[in-house]
C-alpha positions in Angstrom: 24.5 -10.1 21.5 20.9 -9.3 20.7 19.8 -10.2 24.2 22.6 -8.2 25.8 21.6 -5.2 23.6 18.0 -5.6 24.7 19.0 -5.7 28.4 21.0 -2.5 27.9 18.1 -0.9 26.1 15.8 -1.7 29.0 18.2 -0.1 31.5 18.7 2.9 29.2 14.9 3.4 28.8 14.4 3.3 32.5 17.0 6.1 33.0 15.3 8.1 30.2 11.8 7.8 31.8 13.2 8.5 35.2 14.9 11.7 34.2 11.9 12.7 32.0 9.7 12.3 35.0 12.1 14.2 37.2 12.3 17.1 34.7 8.6 17.4 34.6 8.2 17.1 38.4 10.7 19.9 39.0 10.9 22.4 36.1 13.2 24.9 37.8 16.9 24.3 37.1 19.2 24.0 40.1 21.3 27.0 41.2 24.8 27.2 39.8 26.2 27.6 36.2 22.7 27.2 34.8 21.5 30.5 36.3 24.9 32.2 36.5 25.5 32.2 32.7 23.9 29.5 30.6 20.3 30.9 31.0 21.4 34.5 30.8 23.3 33.8 27.5 20.2 32.1 26.1 18.0 35.1 27.2 20.4 37.5 25.6 20.0 35.7 22.3 16.3 36.0 22.6 16.3 39.8 23.4 19.1 40.6 21.0 21.5 42.0 23.6 24.1 39.3 22.7 25.2 41.5 19.7 26.3 44.3 22.0 27.7 42.8 25.2 28.7 46.1 26.9 26.0 45.7 29.6 26.9 42.1 30.5 26.9 41.6 34.2 29.3 38.7 34.4 32.5 37.9 32.4 31.1 34.4 31.7 28.3 36.0 29.6 30.9 36.6 26.9 31.2 32.8 26.3 30.2 31.6 22.8 26.5 30.9 22.6 25.7 28.7 19.6 24.5 25.8 21.8 22.9 28.2 24.2 20.7 29.2 21.3 19.1 25.7 21.5 18.1 26.5 25.1 16.8 29.8 23.8 14.3 27.8 21.7 13.2 26.0 24.9 12.6 29.3 26.6 10.8 30.7 23.6 8.5 27.7 23.4 8.1 27.6 27.2 9.5 24.1 27.4 11.0 23.4 30.8 14.7 23.9 30.6 15.2 20.9 32.8 14.4 18.9 29.6 17.2 20.5 27.5 20.0 18.3 28.6 17.8 15.2 28.4 17.1 16.2 24.8 20.8 16.6 24.2 21.5 13.1 25.6 18.9 11.7 23.3 20.4 13.4 20.3 23.9 12.2 21.4 22.6 8.6 21.6 21.5 8.7 18.0 24.7 10.5 16.9 26.8 7.8 18.6 24.7 5.1 16.8 25.6 6.8 13.5 29.3 7.0 14.5 29.4 3.4 15.4 27.8 2.5 12.1 30.3 4.6 10.2 33.1 2.6 11.9 31.2 -0.6 11.1 30.2 -1.9 14.5 27.6 -4.6 14.2 23.9 -3.5 14.8 23.4 -4.8 18.3 27.0 -4.2 19.4 26.6 -0.6 18.2 23.5 -0.1 20.4 25.5 -1.3 23.3 28.3 1.1 22.4 25.9 4.1 22.3 24.2 3.2 25.5 27.5 2.6 27.3 28.3 6.2 26.9 25.0 8.0 27.4 24.3 6.1 30.6 27.6 7.0 32.2 27.4 8.8 35.6 29.3 11.6 34.0 26.4 12.0 31.5 23.3 11.3 33.7 24.4 13.6 36.5 23.7 16.5 34.1 20.4 15.1 32.7 18.2 17.7 34.5 20.7 20.6 34.3 21.2 23.4 31.8 24.5 23.4 29.9 26.3 23.0 26.7 29.0 20.2 27.2 26.6 17.6 25.9 26.0 19.6 22.8 29.8 19.9 22.3 29.9 16.1 22.3 27.0 16.0 19.8 28.7 18.4 17.4 32.0 16.8 17.8 30.5 13.4 16.9 28.6 14.8 13.9 31.7 16.6 12.7 33.7 13.3 12.9 30.9 11.5 11.0 31.1 14.0 8.2 34.9 14.0 8.1 35.0 10.2 8.0 32.5 10.1 5.1 33.6 13.0 2.7 31.5 13.9 -0.3 32.4 16.0 -3.3 29.3 18.2 -3.0 28.6 21.8 -2.0 25.9 20.6 0.5 28.5 18.4 2.2 30.8 21.4 2.8 28.0 23.6 3.9 26.8 21.0 6.5 30.4 20.4 7.6 30.8 24.2 8.1 27.6 24.3 10.2 28.6 21.4 12.5 32.2 22.7 12.9 30.7 26.2 13.5 28.4 24.9 16.1 31.3 23.0 17.7 33.6 26.0 18.1 30.7 28.4 18.7 29.7 26.4 21.7 32.8 26.4 23.9 36.3 28.0 23.7 38.0 24.7 24.4 36.3 23.3 21.2 38.7 25.4 19.2 41.6 23.2 20.4 39.7 20.1 19.3 40.0 21.3 15.7 43.8 20.7 15.6 43.7 16.9 16.0 40.9 16.7 13.5 42.9 18.8 11.1 46.0 16.7 11.5 44.0 13.5 10.7 41.6 14.6 8.1 43.3 17.6 6.3 44.5 15.5 3.4 41.1 14.2 2.6 39.4 17.6 2.8 42.0 19.5 0.7 41.7 16.8 -2.0 38.1 17.8 -2.7 38.2 21.6 -1.9 37.7 24.4 -4.4 36.6 28.1 -4.1 32.9 27.4 -4.2 33.1 24.6 -1.6 35.3 26.8 0.6 32.7 29.6 0.5 30.0 27.0 1.2 32.0 25.9 4.2 33.0 29.4 5.5 29.5 31.0 5.5 27.9 28.7 8.1 31.2 28.3 9.9 31.5 32.0 10.3 27.9 32.6 11.3 27.7 29.8 13.9 31.3 29.7 15.0 33.5 32.7 14.3 30.8 35.3 15.1 31.3 35.0 18.8 35.1 35.5 18.6 34.7 38.5 16.3 32.1 40.0 18.6 34.3 39.6 21.7 37.4 41.0 19.9 35.5 44.1 18.8 34.0 44.5 22.3 37.1 43.7 24.5 40.1 43.3 22.2 40.2 39.6 23.3 38.3 37.0 21.1 38.4 34.5 24.0 37.3 37.0 26.7 37.3 36.6 29.6 40.1 34.0 29.3 43.6 35.4 29.4 45.1 33.1 26.7 47.3 33.4 23.6 48.6 36.8 24.8 45.2 38.4 25.1 44.3 40.2 28.4 41.5 38.8 30.4 40.3 37.7 33.8 41.8 34.5 35.5 38.6 32.9 36.7 40.1 29.5 37.5 43.1 30.5 39.7 45.5 29.1 37.1 44.5 25.5 38.1 44.3 23.1 35.2 43.6 19.4 35.0 47.2 18.4 34.7 48.5 20.2 37.8 45.4 19.2 39.8 46.1 15.6 38.8 49.7 16.0 40.0 48.8 17.7 43.3 45.9 15.4 44.1 46.3 12.1 42.2 44.0 10.0 44.4 41.2 12.5 44.3 41.7 13.0 40.6 41.5 9.2 40.0 38.4 9.0 42.2 36.8 11.8 40.2 37.5 10.1 36.9 36.4 6.7 38.1 33.2 8.2 39.5 32.3 9.6 36.1 33.5 6.9 33.7 33.9 3.8 36.0 35.5 0.9 34.2 35.7 2.9 31.0 38.3 5.1 32.6 40.8 2.3 31.8 40.1 2.8 28.1 42.7 5.6 28.4 45.7 3.4 29.4 44.4 0.7 27.0 44.6 3.1 24.1 48.1 4.3 25.1 49.4 0.7 25.4 47.7 -0.2 22.1 49.4 2.6 20.2 52.8 2.2 21.9 52.8 -1.5 21.4 52.1 -1.2 17.7 54.8 1.4 17.2 57.3 -0.6 19.3 56.7 -3.8 17.3 56.8 -1.8 14.1 53.3 -3.0 13.1 51.6 -1.3 10.2 48.9 0.9 11.6 45.3 -0.1 10.7 44.3 3.5 10.1 40.5 2.8 10.4 41.0 1.8 14.1 44.3 3.4 15.2 43.2 6.9 14.2 40.4 6.6 16.7 42.8 5.9 19.6 45.2 8.6 18.3 42.4 11.2 18.2 41.3 10.2 21.6 44.7 10.5 23.1 45.3 13.9 21.5 42.0 15.1 22.9 43.1 13.9 26.3 46.2 16.0 26.0 43.9 19.0 25.3 41.8 18.0 28.3 44.8 18.2 30.6 45.2 21.9 29.9 41.5 22.8 30.6 40.3 24.4 33.9 39.9 22.3 37.1 40.1 22.8 40.8 41.3 21.2 44.0 37.7 21.2 45.2 36.4 17.6 44.7 33.0 18.6 43.3 34.7 20.9 40.7 37.3 18.2 40.0 34.5 15.8 39.2 32.6 18.5 37.2 35.7 19.2 35.0 35.5 15.7 33.5 32.6 16.8 31.4 35.3 18.5 29.2 36.6 15.0 28.4 33.5 13.7 26.5 35.3 14.0 23.1 38.2 12.0 24.5 36.3 9.1 26.0 33.7 8.8 23.2 36.7 7.9 20.9 38.6 5.7 23.4 35.5 3.7 24.2 34.6 3.3 20.5 38.2 2.1 20.0 37.8 -0.6 22.7 34.5 -1.7 21.1 36.3 -2.0 17.7 39.1 -4.0 19.1 36.6 -6.3 20.9 34.7 -6.8 17.7 37.8 -7.5 15.6 38.8 -10.1 18.2 35.3 -11.7 18.7 35.1 -10.4 22.3 31.8 -8.6 22.0 30.1 -10.6 24.7 32.5 -9.6 27.5 32.2 -6.0 26.5 28.4 -6.3 26.7 28.7 -7.6 30.3 31.1 -4.8 31.2 28.6 -2.3 29.8 25.7 -3.7 31.8 27.8 -3.7 35.0 28.6 0.0 34.4 25.0 0.9 33.6 23.6 -0.3 36.9 25.8 1.9 39.0 24.8 5.5 38.5 24.1 8.6 40.6 21.6 8.3 43.5 18.1 8.0 42.3 14.7 8.2 44.1 12.2 5.3 43.9 9.4 5.5 41.3 8.2 2.0 40.8 5.2 3.0 38.5 7.7 4.1 35.8 7.8 0.5 34.7 4.3 1.0 33.3 5.8 3.4 30.8 9.3 2.1 30.0 8.5 -1.6 29.7 5.9 -1.2 27.0 8.2 1.2 25.2 11.0 -1.4 25.4 8.7 -4.1 23.9 7.8 -1.8 20.9 11.5 -1.0 20.3 12.4 -4.7 20.6 9.9 -5.7 18.0 11.1 -2.9 15.7 14.7 -4.1 16.0 13.8 -7.7 15.3 12.1 -6.7 12.1 15.2 -4.9 10.8 17.6 -6.7 8.7 
């Protein structure tokens, strides 16, 4: 397993150095969502106009901006914005390492798990773009880590409020992700709550999360503006097309889009469904530590089905970035099942097979002079750890 983890690390380090080089070679983000609303929202945070949105030029500028504030720091420090998503991927890698450790994956198998996700085509295609979906994944994972390891401390509730606030303050759809988390973890949280802890939670949650919804309600009467949902008036930007009806109308194209982004890991979805159905059918006692991962992942997938998509193939592919919280959990569940059944090696091979098939890349052979020495340093560090 150690050798497989090192091979995965070598491949992952190559991708990191490649996209780092690409970001520094071309520091101008590509046209599209980056310039349409991600960068303008970040700039509005810097100049203070985000507080009063009356002069916003596009409806999308009303979107929540907590993760856009991270891009604001890049702009303020004059760091190329093409590095922002690469930074998010790096943070996500370490967050996934922590998540795997919380769920007791072994050291080297945990490294393979984290690398299996951050080297997906659905991740790396956004490495040099500007966006917030990777940060949604980061804050979802960190929230899950905190919920899984509750503490009876004010600091714990303040940090949980911050991460949950950053989650819902980054994207409207993240609000829906709270419901499955609440269903699974409410009992644990309420057991330790009191007034002081509630206040410690609500202050950061309100500042980083609720603020954007309150602002939009005061400005437009719709906290989710421009989305026309929950009875609030807005603008239908997505022509009422959602993932579920696009999947029904264009099943082959939808499957192709999902497989392009997740490859073999797309089958973690039916695996999780069969796993849970089988355990219920055979009236087996749920092993909550594992089964709740699949349950959360499947609930997140139901939410994903109601998020925007399009019949256009490139947008259909793009919409799969909304499913990061789904497949992080489903893939983690597969790794846990494999570890429990002593099948880590085959999962390692599957991971490597998936890692070597990514989006088209240009040829830069001299990058080996950077990533190979870095790999040797990391290998030596890992070998010295207990």
